[in-house]
C-alpha positions as a printed Julia matrix, in Angstrom:
90×3 Matrix{Float64}:
  13.41  -100.87  127.01
  17.01  -100.76  128.18
  19.33  -103.32  126.54
  23.07  -103.68  127.11
  25.73  -105.7   125.34
  28.88  -106.62  127.2
  31.87  -105.56  125.11
  34.07  -108.33  126.53
  31.97  -111.48  126.35
  29.23  -110.32  123.94
  26.39  -111.23  126.29
  23.23  -109.16  125.97
  21.18  -108.18  129.0
  17.77  -106.6   129.27
  17.88  -104.19  132.19
  14.3   -103.01  132.01
  11.15  -103.17  129.93
   8.32  -100.85  130.77
   5.06   -99.72  129.16
   2.01   -97.68  130.08
  -1.22   -99.63  129.67
  -4.02   -97.32  128.55
  -7.79   -97.57  128.31
  -9.84   -95.58  125.79
 -12.72   -94.29  127.91
 -15.88   -93.17  126.12
 -17.48   -90.44  128.19
 -20.63   -90.81  126.09
 -21.26   -87.07  125.91
 -22.42   -87.03  122.3
 -20.58   -85.17  119.6
 -18.82   -82.79  121.97
 -15.11   -82.29  122.27
 -13.2    -84.63  124.52
 -15.7    -87.46  124.23
 -12.88   -90.0   124.44
 -10.08   -89.97  126.95
  -7.02   -92.21  127.18
  -6.59   -93.29  130.78
  -3.31   -94.5   132.25
  -4.72   -97.67  133.8
  -2.16   -98.07  136.59
  -2.34   -94.39  137.59
  -6.15   -94.4   137.67
  -6.23   -97.58  139.75
  -3.68   -96.13  142.19
  -5.64   -92.87  142.5
  -8.9    -94.71  143.13
  -7.29   -97.0   145.72
  -5.86   -93.89  147.45
  -9.41   -92.6   147.86
  -9.65   -90.27  144.85
 -13.05   -91.03  143.31
 -13.45   -87.77  141.39
 -12.38   -89.15  138.02
 -13.5    -92.8   138.05
 -16.28   -94.66  139.83
 -16.42   -98.19  141.26
 -17.68   -99.67  137.99
 -14.89   -98.14  135.88
 -12.39   -99.19  138.56
 -13.47  -102.83  138.14
 -13.17  -102.53  134.35
  -9.67  -101.05  134.63
  -8.55  -103.82  137.02
  -9.86  -106.43  134.58
  -8.25  -104.75  131.56
  -4.9   -104.47  133.35
  -5.01  -108.19  134.1
  -5.8   -108.93  130.43
  -2.97  -106.71  129.21
  -0.44  -108.24  131.6
  -1.55  -111.73  130.55
  -0.87  -110.94  126.88
   2.14  -108.6   127.12
   3.56  -109.55  130.5
   4.45  -107.44  133.47
   7.16  -104.78  133.23
  10.71  -106.04  133.84
  12.96  -104.06  136.15
  15.86  -106.43  136.7
  19.5   -105.69  136.12
  20.57  -109.23  135.32
  18.16  -110.94  132.92
  20.55  -112.29  130.33
  19.78  -113.54  126.86
  22.03  -116.2   125.35
  24.47  -114.83  122.82
  23.23  -115.07  119.22
  25.19  -117.52  117.08
């Protein structure tokens, strides 16, 4: 999150808000090491859509798309605007 306060007029602006949505993937390989893996949802979706199917399959792709939609519904999409002002606190 990048927040600025104008020293002249006291207005606060949020320049950007970003987060990395993750999915805890259970590989289901018993008690072995690395059973669980945290996946960067956006990166995995982008890789799959670029044709890289080595790490995730079509079923997991659908799950990740659904989970990303759920996360963005609750948290919102990242903000990358330079002029989203918040009224000055009184």
